[in-house]
C-alpha positions in Angstrom: -27.5 40.0 29.4 -29.8 41.6 26.7 -28.8 45.1 25.8 -31.5 47.8 25.6 -31.1 48.4 21.8 -31.2 44.7 21.0 -34.3 44.3 23.2 -36.0 47.3 21.6 -35.3 46.0 18.1 -36.9 42.6 18.9 -39.9 44.3 20.5 -40.4 46.6 17.5 -40.1 43.9 14.9 -42.6 41.7 16.8 -45.0 44.6 17.1 -45.1 45.2 13.3 -47.7 42.4 13.0 -50.2 44.3 15.1 -52.0 47.6 15.0 -51.0 49.9 17.8 -54.1 51.3 19.6 -53.5 54.8 20.9 -54.2 55.6 24.6 -57.6 57.0 25.1 -57.7 60.5 26.7 -59.8 59.6 29.7 -56.8 57.6 31.1 -54.7 60.7 31.5 -57.6 62.7 33.0 -58.5 60.0 35.5 -54.9 60.0 36.9 -55.6 63.4 38.4 -58.0 61.9 40.9 -55.6 59.2 42.2 -53.8 59.6 45.5 -50.3 61.1 45.1 -48.7 57.7 46.0 -50.7 55.9 43.3 -50.1 58.3 40.5 -48.0 56.9 37.6 -44.7 58.5 36.6 -45.5 60.6 33.5 -42.8 60.3 30.8 -42.0 62.1 27.6 -39.6 60.2 25.2 -37.4 62.2 22.8 -35.4 60.5 20.1 -35.0 61.2 16.3 -35.0 57.5 15.5 -38.6 56.3 15.2 -37.7 52.6 15.7 -35.9 53.3 18.9 -38.7 55.6 20.1 -41.4 53.0 19.4 -39.3 50.3 21.1 -38.8 52.4 24.2 -42.5 53.2 24.3 -43.3 49.5 24.0 -40.9 48.6 26.9 -42.0 51.3 29.3 -45.7 51.0 28.5 -45.6 47.4 29.8 -44.7 48.7 33.3 -47.8 49.8 35.3 -45.9 52.5 37.1 -45.1 54.5 34.0 -47.4 56.5 31.7 -46.1 57.7 28.3 -47.8 61.1 27.8 -46.0 62.1 24.6 -43.1 61.4 22.3 -41.0 63.8 20.2 -38.4 63.6 17.5 -36.4 66.8 18.2 -35.9 69.3 20.9 -38.4 71.9 19.7 -41.2 69.4 19.5 -40.2 68.1 22.9 -40.4 71.6 24.5 -44.0 71.9 23.2 -44.9 68.5 24.6 -43.2 69.4 27.9 -45.2 72.6 28.2 -48.4 70.8 27.5 -48.1 67.7 29.6 -45.8 68.7 32.5 -44.1 65.3 32.8 -42.3 63.9 35.8 -39.3 62.7 33.7 -38.1 63.4 30.2 -35.9 60.7 28.5 -33.9 62.3 25.7 -31.3 61.4 23.2 -28.4 63.8 22.5 -27.9 64.0 18.7 -31.1 65.3 17.2 -32.0 67.8 14.4 -33.2 71.3 15.0 -32.3 71.3 18.8 -30.0 68.7 20.4 -30.4 67.0 23.7 -28.1 69.3 25.7 -30.0 72.4 24.6 -33.2 70.7 25.4 -32.0 69.9 28.9 -30.9 73.6 29.5 -34.1 75.1 28.3 -36.2 72.6 30.2 -34.3 73.3 33.4 -34.6 77.0 33.0 -38.4 76.9 32.6 -39.4 73.7 34.5 -36.6 73.1 37.1 -38.8 70.5 38.8 -38.9 68.2 35.8 -36.2 65.4 35.9 -34.1 64.6 32.8 -32.6 61.3 31.9 -30.2 61.3 29.0 -30.0 58.2 26.8 -27.1 58.1 24.3 -24.4 55.9 22.8 -21.9 58.7 23.2 -19.7 58.2 26.3 -16.5 60.3 25.7 -15.3 62.5 28.5 -16.5 65.7 26.9 -20.0 64.4 26.4 -20.3 63.1 29.9 -18.9 66.4 31.3 -21.4 68.4 29.2 -24.3 66.4 30.5 -23.3 67.0 34.0 -22.7 70.6 33.3 -26.4 71.1 32.2 -27.4 69.3 35.4 -29.3 66.4 33.9 -30.3 64.0 36.8 -29.2 60.9 35.0 -27.3 59.5 32.0 -27.6 55.9 30.8 -26.1 54.3 27.7 -28.3 52.9 25.0 -26.6 49.5 25.2 -27.7 49.2 28.9 -30.1 46.5 29.8 -33.8 46.9 30.5 -33.5 46.5 34.3 -30.9 49.4 34.4 -33.2 51.6 32.4 -36.1 51.0 34.8 -33.8 51.6 37.8 -32.5 54.9 36.2 -36.0 56.2 35.6 -37.2 55.4 39.1 -34.0 56.9 40.7 -34.4 60.3 39.0 -38.2 60.3 39.5 -37.7 59.8 43.3 -35.4 62.8 43.5 -32.1 61.0 43.1 -29.5 60.8 40.3 -28.4 58.0 38.1 -25.0 57.8 36.4 -23.8 54.3 35.8 -20.5 52.9 37.1 -19.0 53.1 33.6 -20.0 56.8 33.2 -18.6 57.6 36.7 -15.3 55.9 35.8 -15.1 58.0 32.7 -15.5 61.2 34.8 -13.1 59.9 37.4 -10.4 59.4 34.8 -10.9 63.0 33.6 -10.6 64.5 37.1 -7.6 62.3 37.8 -5.9 63.7 34.7 -6.8 67.2 35.9 -5.3 66.5 39.3 -2.1 65.2 37.6 -2.0 68.4 35.5 -2.4 70.5 38.7 0.3 68.5 40.4 2.6 69.0 37.4 1.9 72.7 37.4 2.6 73.0 41.1 5.9 71.1 40.8 7.3 74.0 38.7 7.8 77.5 40.2 6.3 80.6 38.7 9.7 81.6 37.4 10.3 78.2 35.8 6.9 78.4 34.0 7.9 81.9 32.7 11.2 80.5 31.4 9.4 77.4 30.0 7.1 79.6 28.0 10.0 81.6 26.6 11.8 78.4 25.7 8.8 77.5 23.7 9.1 80.8 21.8 12.6 79.6 20.8 14.4 82.3 22.8 18.0 81.5 23.8 19.2 81.5 27.4 20.8 84.9 26.8 17.6 86.4 25.4 15.5 84.9 28.2 18.0 86.4 30.7 17.7 89.9 29.1 13.9 89.7 29.0 13.6 88.6 32.7 16.5 90.7 34.0 18.4 87.8 35.3 21.7 86.2 34.4 22.2 83.5 31.8 23.6 81.2 34.5 20.3 81.6 36.5 18.3 80.6 33.3 20.5 77.5 32.9 20.0 76.6 36.5 16.2 76.8 36.1 16.4 74.8 32.9 18.3 72.0 34.6 15.9 72.0 37.5 12.9 71.7 35.1 14.6 68.8 33.3 15.1 67.0 36.6 11.5 67.7 37.9 9.9 66.5 34.7 12.2 63.5 34.2 13.1 65.0 30.8 16.6 64.6 29.2 16.2 67.2 26.4 14.5 70.5 25.8 12.1 68.7 23.3 11.2 66.3 26.1 10.6 69.2 28.4 8.3 71.0 25.9 6.4 67.7 25.2 5.8 67.4 28.9 4.6 71.0 29.1 2.2 70.5 26.2 0.9 67.1 27.5 0.1 68.7 30.9 -1.1 72.0 29.5 1.3 73.9 31.6 1.8 76.8 29.2 0.2 78.1 26.0 2.7 78.4 23.1 1.9 80.9 20.5 
């Protein structure tokens, strides 16, 4: 399987021997007179690496169903091109100067909600994936994906669907599974136990906790033992580690 970046690099190096002829303007104008079903999918490509941008252009231009109407190297330039060309789909990187990909997605969606966005990036940590979904990009594909997956992703978002690869969905699933486990851990402790746990984290003794909560020291000890049992902890340090790991309380 040939990865997208590898394929792009080969295409770019090969193309260095030839002069690239720009598209003549009448091509774009003539598209307006085609039936809706025959119109090409208009694309804008956004990436701050010229070699990747040129390679992506070369790959997609070889497909009759796509028309590259503009390219841009940062978010501000992309917004200008989007305003001028009104593309069907914008393919954008995340890490760019001046304005990053996430901000570009947000601003595009605010002004042109009908335009579809496909994010291309090497970043696949949970926070990045979550942020991309938060700004409601229609798709996200990794730059090491193969050419066939890229074409499939563009067509999917252009036709009104979404495209998040299995790898990306598994990343999000693991995040939500962790959140579910945190919720389960939180629900396993009572409100009073969480109160006492927070005070334990503030290094208060059982006596001081009892005074603060207007309960007896014996009741505090009973809650402490119950928390140790519920969390499978053997010491208070273990109990506090459990609380921090599951974000049950905030210690100041």
